[in-house]
PASE-975076 format. One line per field, with one value per residue: residue number from 1; residue in one letter; x, y, z negated of N, C-alpha, C, O, CB in turn. Coordinates in steps of 0.05 Angstrom, whole numbers. Each point is the difference from the previous one (the first is absolute). Glycine has a CB too. Layout:
// PASE-975076
num NUM_...
residu A_...
n_X X_...
n_Y Y_...
n_Z Z_...
ca_X X_...
ca_Y Y_...
ca_Z Z_...
c_X X_...
c_Y Y_...
c_Z Z_...
o_X X_...
o_Y Y_...
o_Z Z_...
cb_X X_...
cb_Y Y_...
cb_Z Z_...
END
This chain:
// PASE-975076
num 1_2_3_4_5_6_7_8_9_10_11_12_13_14_15_16_17_18_19_20_21_22_23_24_25_26_27_28_29_30_31_32_33_34_35_36_37_38_39_40_41_42_43_44_45_46_47_48_49_50_51_52_53_54_55_56_57_58_59_60_61_62_63_64_65_66_67_68_69_70_71_72_73_74_75_76_77_78_79_80_81_82_83_84_85_86_87_88_89_90_91_92_93_94_95_96_97_98_99_100_101_102_103_104_105_106_107_108_109_110_111_112_113_114_115_116_117_118_119_120_121_122_123_124_125_126_127_128_129_130_131_132_133_134_135_136_137_138_139_140_141_142_143_144_145_146_147_148_149_150_151_152_153_154_155_156_157_158_159_160_161_162_163_164_165_166_167_168_169_170_171_172_173
residu V_T_G_V_Q_T_C_A_L_P_I_S_L_L_D_R_G_L_S_A_E_R_P_V_A_I_L_S_D_A_D_I_E_H_A_L_L_A_L_A_C_M_H_V_G_I_A_Y_V_P_V_S_Q_A_Y_S_L_I_S_T_D_F_G_K_L_R_Y_V_M_R_L_V_T_P_G_L_V_Y_V_A_H_G_E_R_F_A_A_A_I_D_A_A_M_G_A_D_M_E_L_V_V_G_H_A_P_P_H_G_R_P_S_T_P_F_A_M_L_E_A_H_S_P_T_A_A_V_E_R_A_H_A_A_V_N_G_D_S_I_A_K_F_L_L_T_S_G_S_T_G_Q_P_K_A_V_I_N_T_Q_R_M_L_C_S_N_Q_Q_M_I_A_Q_A_L_P
n_X 18_31_-9_-38_-44_-5_-16_-36_-48_-15_-11_-41_-31_-3_-18_-56_-21_30_-27_-2_-30_38_31_31_-51_57_-39_63_4_40_21_37_-59_-16_42_-17_-51_15_46_-32_-47_38_28_-66_-43_-11_-39_35_-57_53_-60_14_32_-52_-27_30_2_-54_-46_-32_-24_59_-49_54_10_-58_15_58_-22_-45_46_39_-34_63_-1_27_-26_59_-18_65_-38_-37_-10_-10_-51_-39_-50_13_6_-62_-20_18_8_-55_19_35_51_56_-10_59_12_58_-14_-42_-27_-54_2_-27_41_15_49_37_45_0_40_-42_5_59_-15_7_54_-3_-47_13_-48_46_8_-59_-9_56_-21_-52_25_-34_9_-49_22_-51_52_-51_-67_34_-37_-20_-18_-34_-18_-15_43_36_60_-11_31_29_1_64_-7_50_-21_-9_56_31_-29_24_53_0_-26_47_40_-24_-3_54_46
n_Y -19_50_38_-8_-36_47_46_-34_-13_61_27_-63_22_61_-16_-31_47_-53_20_-41_0_-44_-59_-11_-45_-28_-39_-16_-36_42_30_48_25_-4_33_51_15_-6_47_45_1_23_54_29_-20_-54_-31_-50_-39_-44_-15_-61_-10_-15_48_-34_-69_-22_35_-27_60_30_-11_15_43_29_17_24_37_17_0_33_33_-51_52_-70_-67_-4_-51_-19_-21_48_-52_-12_40_-21_-13_46_46_-18_7_61_44_44_2_22_-55_35_-70_25_-42_-12_-7_15_69_-40_-13_54_48_65_-21_45_-49_4_29_49_0_6_59_52_29_-15_40_29_-48_-30_45_22_-51_-6_47_-33_-45_28_-53_11_-20_-47_-35_-20_-1_-45_-22_-16_-46_62_-18_2_-47_58_1_38_38_-18_71_-30_58_-2_-22_-59_-1_15_-46_-47_23_13_-62_-21_36_-26_-62_-24_15
n_Z -1_41_-49_59_-43_-47_48_45_-33_-27_45_17_-50_20_59_-24_-51_-47_-51_-48_59_39_-47_38_1_-16_40_-31_-53_-24_56_-13_12_-63_-23_35_-11_-68_12_32_-42_-39_36_4_-61_45_-54_29_0_-3_34_-30_62_-26_39_63_-2_-26_32_42_-20_4_-57_-22_50_-11_-62_4_53_-44_-48_33_46_26_20_13_11_-5_40_-9_50_33_3_-65_8_61_-42_-45_58_14_-57_-13_41_-10_54_-61_1_35_15_-22_38_-39_58_45_14_-9_57_-8_-40_26_-25_-17_22_-58_32_-4_-61_16_49_-61_0_-69_6_-43_12_-32_-37_-2_-8_-49_-36_-7_-34_-59_-22_32_51_-3_2_24_4_-44_50_-65_31_-18_-42_66_21_4_-4_-58_43_-67_11_10_-27_28_-57_18_27_-46_-45_27_-12_-71_-11_33_-33_-54_15_33_-47
ca_X -19_20_-13_-17_-28_-17_-12_-11_-27_-12_-14_-19_-27_-13_-13_-23_-19_-8_-5_-14_-26_5_26_13_-5_18_-16_18_12_22_25_14_-19_-15_16_2_-22_-15_18_-3_-28_2_19_-8_-26_-25_-5_3_-14_10_-20_5_-3_-20_-25_2_8_-14_-26_-11_-19_14_-14_14_20_-20_-8_21_5_-18_8_22_-3_28_4_21_4_27_3_24_-4_-25_-18_-7_-19_-14_-25_-14_0_-26_-23_0_16_-17_12_14_24_23_14_29_6_31_6_-23_-21_-25_-10_-27_3_23_14_25_19_8_24_-4_2_25_14_-4_20_-10_-5_-5_-24_3_4_-28_-23_13_-1_-30_-10_4_-11_-24_-6_-5_22_-8_-26_1_-25_-5_-22_-23_-23_-22_8_11_25_1_27_10_19_30_15_31_10_-3_21_27_-3_3_30_15_-2_16_30_2_-10_13_24
ca_Y 16_25_19_12_-13_9_24_-2_-13_21_25_-15_-5_29_10_-9_12_-19_11_-22_-4_-12_-13_-23_-29_-19_-28_-21_-6_15_-4_24_20_4_15_22_17_3_18_24_10_10_22_26_1_-13_-24_-21_-22_-23_-16_-28_-13_-18_15_6_-21_-27_3_-4_23_28_18_10_21_23_14_17_26_24_12_17_20_10_18_-10_-28_-17_-26_-2_-12_8_-23_-16_15_12_-2_15_29_3_-3_17_28_22_16_24_-9_-6_-25_-4_-26_-8_-20_-12_13_-10_11_15_15_13_0_14_-18_9_16_30_13_5_13_25_15_13_28_6_-11_-24_5_5_-17_-14_17_0_-32_-1_-23_-6_-5_-24_-11_-22_-13_-30_-13_-24_-17_8_-24_-7_-13_19_8_27_15_11_23_-2_27_0_-3_-31_-12_7_-13_-32_-7_5_-21_-22_3_-3_-24_-23_-5
ca_Z 1_4_-10_26_0_-24_6_21_-3_-7_14_20_-15_-9_24_10_-14_-18_-24_-18_10_29_-2_19_-4_8_3_4_-25_-6_16_-4_10_-20_-21_9_2_-26_-10_14_-13_-27_-4_8_-13_18_-14_16_-11_15_2_4_25_-3_11_26_16_-8_4_28_3_-7_-18_-22_13_10_-23_-9_17_-4_-27_-3_26_10_28_13_-9_10_1_11_26_11_11_-21_-16_20_-6_-24_8_13_-18_-23_2_16_25_-9_-15_20_-11_2_2_0_26_17_-5_11_25_2_-21_-6_-22_0_-14_-22_7_2_-24_-14_24_-6_-11_-26_-5_-30_-10_-18_-27_-11_-8_-19_-23_-5_-14_-31_-12_9_33_5_16_18_-11_-5_2_-19_13_-10_-13_20_24_17_-7_-13_6_-27_3_-14_6_-4_-28_-6_14_-12_-24_7_6_-22_-15_6_-7_-29_-12_10_-13
c_X 19_-17_-22_-30_-16_-7_-19_-33_-18_-18_-19_-23_-14_-13_-28_-22_-8_3_-15_-26_0_29_8_-5_19_-11_24_15_31_21_8_-18_-19_14_3_-22_-9_17_-2_-27_4_20_-15_-31_-27_-4_1_-19_13_-28_7_-5_-22_-27_4_6_-15_-32_-13_-21_13_-18_15_17_-21_-8_23_7_-19_7_21_6_32_-3_23_-1_22_-1_27_0_-28_-20_-10_-27_-24_-33_-9_4_-27_-24_-2_12_-18_16_15_26_25_12_31_7_35_8_-26_-26_-26_-7_-25_-4_24_18_27_20_12_25_-3_-3_24_17_-3_25_-10_-7_-4_-28_5_5_-20_-18_15_-1_-27_-9_5_-9_-28_-9_-6_17_-11_-28_9_-23_-2_-22_-29_-17_-25_5_15_22_-5_28_7_20_29_9_29_6_-2_22_29_-2_7_29_14_-5_17_29_4_-6_15_29_1
c_Y 26_22_15_-16_10_28_1_-9_20_24_-16_1_29_11_-13_3_-22_11_-24_-8_-15_-14_-17_-25_-17_-27_-23_-5_15_-2_28_25_8_19_33_20_2_21_30_15_13_28_27_1_-8_-31_-24_-22_-21_-15_-29_-11_-17_14_5_-27_-27_5_0_17_27_16_12_26_25_16_17_25_20_11_17_20_5_14_-13_-31_-9_-31_-7_-16_3_-23_-19_13_10_-3_17_33_6_1_24_28_18_14_24_-10_-7_-28_3_-24_-4_-13_-9_14_-11_7_14_21_20_-1_13_-21_12_18_32_17_6_20_33_9_10_29_10_-8_-23_8_14_-18_-17_14_-2_-23_5_-26_-8_-7_-31_-14_-17_-11_-28_-10_-26_-14_14_-19_-6_-13_21_12_30_12_15_24_-6_22_0_-7_-29_-18_1_-12_-31_-2_9_-21_-23_7_-5_-29_-26_-4_-20
c_Z 2_-11_25_-2_-24_5_26_-3_-17_16_23_-16_-5_25_8_-21_-21_-28_-20_14_32_-2_22_-12_10_0_-4_-30_-2_20_-1_6_-25_-25_8_2_-28_-10_12_-9_-28_-2_6_-9_17_-13_22_-12_15_-3_7_28_1_16_32_18_-4_7_27_5_-5_-16_-20_13_7_-25_-12_22_-7_-27_2_22_9_24_16_-9_13_2_14_25_14_8_-21_-10_18_-8_-29_8_16_-18_-19_4_18_18_-13_-17_23_-10_9_5_2_27_12_-4_11_26_-1_-25_4_-21_0_-10_-21_0_6_-22_-12_19_-8_-17_-29_-3_-26_-10_-14_-26_-16_-8_-20_-27_-15_-16_-31_-14_4_29_3_18_21_-14_-1_3_-21_14_-8_-10_15_25_20_-10_-13_3_-27_3_-16_5_-2_-28_-10_13_-13_-30_-1_-1_-23_-20_6_-8_-32_-11_11_-10_-24
o_X 20_-24_-21_-22_-24_-17_-20_-19_-21_-23_-18_-21_-25_-22_-14_-22_-23_14_-3_-8_-19_18_-12_7_6_-4_-6_-1_10_9_-12_2_-2_-9_-7_4_-14_-11_3_-3_-8_-2_10_-15_-23_18_-3_-9_1_-15_13_-22_-13_-14_-19_-8_-2_-13_14_-7_-11_3_-6_1_3_-1_-5_9_7_0_-3_18_10_-19_7_-3_4_-8_8_19_-18_-23_-22_-19_-17_-15_-21_-15_-14_-19_-22_-5_-9_24_17_14_-3_4_7_-15_15_20_-21_-17_1_5_-17_-21_23_-12_10_-5_3_3_16_6_2_24_5_14_-22_15_-3_-5_-18_-12_-1_-12_-15_-5_-1_-19_20_-10_-6_-22_12_2_6_-6_11_-18_17_-11_-18_-1_-16_-17_16_-1_-18_22_-12_21_1_3_12_18_17_9_16_20_12_12_21_19_10_15_20_12_5_8_21
o_Y 1_-1_12_10_3_8_15_11_7_7_14_10_4_10_12_-11_2_19_-23_-23_-9_8_-6_-5_2_-12_-22_16_14_-22_17_20_23_21_18_24_20_20_19_24_22_16_21_17_7_-15_5_4_0_1_-6_4_-1_-11_11_-4_-17_-16_8_2_21_24_24_22_23_25_22_21_23_24_22_16_22_0_10_-4_3_-11_13_2_-16_-4_-9_-15_14_19_13_17_21_15_10_17_-6_0_12_16_-16_-7_8_-16_15_7_-5_-10_-7_23_-9_12_-9_1_5_-15_24_20_17_24_14_5_15_-14_11_16_-16_2_-8_-9_-6_4_-11_-12_1_-1_12_-17_-24_-8_-17_7_0_4_-10_8_-18_9_-5_-23_-18_-1_-8_5_14_-11_20_-4_-10_7_-17_-16_-10_-19_-18_-11_-10_-15_-13_-7_-13_-17_-12_-9_-20_-23_-4
o_Z -13_-4_-5_4_2_-16_0_11_11_-1_9_10_3_0_17_4_-9_-7_7_-1_12_15_20_-22_24_-21_-9_-18_17_8_-13_-15_-8_-9_-15_-6_-4_-9_-16_-4_-6_-19_-8_9_-4_-6_24_-23_25_-19_21_10_21_17_13_24_18_13_19_23_6_3_-4_-11_-7_1_-9_-7_0_-4_-11_-1_0_16_21_-24_24_-21_19_15_-5_-8_4_-3_-10_-2_-2_-9_-5_5_-4_-17_22_-2_13_-12_19_-24_22_-12_13_14_-13_-14_24_7_-15_-3_2_-21_22_-18_-1_-14_-6_2_-20_-4_19_-14_-1_12_-18_-24_-14_-20_-24_-21_-15_-20_-25_-15_-8_15_3_7_-14_23_24_-24_19_-15_-1_21_15_6_-5_18_17_-24_9_-5_-8_12_-23_23_-13_-4_-14_-12_-3_-9_-18_-16_-2_-14_-19_-10_-9_-20_-15_-3_-11
cb_X -58_51_67_71_43_40_61_68_42_58_61_52_46_57_62_47_8_-2_-1_27_5_-47_5_30_-49_38_-33_8_-40_-21_1_41_4_-13_35_25_2_-8_25_30_-18_-7_31_51_46_-5_-27_59_-45_71_-37_11_57_37_12_23_44_50_-6_18_-25_24_-29_1_35_-18_-29_9_10_-39_-11_0_-59_43_-21_32_-49_33_-59_-1_51_49_47_68_55_57_26_28_69_40_25_8_60_-53_-58_-61_-31_9_-52_22_-67_-22_64_38_30_-18_39_-1_-45_-11_-35_-16_6_-25_-2_-24_-38_-25_-19_-66_39_14_-12_35_-8_27_42_17_-15_32_32_11_-3_3_37_19_23_-41_25_58_-49_51_-19_24_48_6_29_-2_-57_-38_42_-57_3_-26_-46_10_-49_-10_-30_-58_-45_-12_-45_-54_-24_-22_-51_-47_-14_-26_-51_-38_-13
cb_Y -31_-14_-8_-1_-46_-39_3_-19_-58_-24_26_-42_-47_3_-4_-20_30_-55_73_42_55_31_8_32_7_41_43_-3_-62_17_-59_-46_-42_-67_-66_-48_-30_-68_-61_-46_-61_-69_-52_-15_28_43_21_9_23_-1_47_-8_3_-10_15_53_39_3_12_-47_-51_-23_-49_-72_-62_-54_-57_-65_-48_-42_-60_-51_7_-37_37_53_-11_47_-17_3_-14_42_12_1_0_-31_-60_-58_-20_-37_-60_-57_-15_8_-25_12_-5_61_-40_47_-22_-17_-13_-35_43_-24_-26_-56_-27_18_-42_64_-46_-58_-62_-37_-31_-54_-57_9_2_-48_13_37_27_-16_5_24_12_-7_30_25_-50_65_33_33_58_5_1_-16_41_-7_35_12_-42_54_34_36_-27_2_-44_-3_-14_-45_45_-50_37_51_57_26_30_59_46_6_19_54_28_4_48_58_45_28_49
cb_Z -13_47_-33_32_21_-16_-24_7_-9_-27_-17_16_-29_-36_-4_25_48_40_19_-44_-45_13_-66_39_-23_4_47_72_-16_-53_45_25_58_25_4_24_51_-2_9_43_30_3_20_33_-22_57_-61_38_-39_8_-10_-56_-16_-66_-62_-40_-18_-55_-57_-23_-21_37_11_-16_31_39_3_-21_36_33_-10_-26_-19_-35_-44_27_-33_0_-21_-59_-12_24_37_-9_-23_39_30_-32_9_32_7_-7_-25_-35_23_11_-61_33_-19_-12_12_-66_-7_12_-26_-49_36_27_-28_43_-28_10_38_-1_25_34_17_-22_20_17_48_-29_57_29_47_55_39_45_60_55_48_56_52_-13_-33_-43_34_-35_-62_40_2_-13_52_-66_-18_19_-41_-37_-23_40_29_-30_62_-31_25_-20_-3_39_5_9_42_39_11_47_52_23_15_48_50_18_10_43_27
END
């Protein structure tokens, strides 16, 4: 991971007007791009939501995925492999959601290659957005199974994530 990547991704996300109301949804398992997107979002105060692959790759009706997309209203959806997620994308993504793919864009759906998010030059907007992030800023929405059977989006603030890391640093040794 280079300094250019850590500055280029946030400006690309800021330029798209993403926020807690229009977060980044990550449908793919943990990979480098997933981590880079999550860190870029948290750096500039844009919420993200990791979505279980089971909602996209195991489900046949995509009901929970559609529910999650209506619940969190993402402005950008990332998938590592567009063709693997094509059916889920067709079933659950609205036209107002930008699709970003790592590899193999799905046929019939406009998409942005992940590499294009890294092709921007950093600007002062990243520094301003980062300076506005505080402990109460929403870092991510964590999906839980929910007592009703439908996923719930639990807010995780920057303070919650930092407190967790501090607890690990103190308790693990």
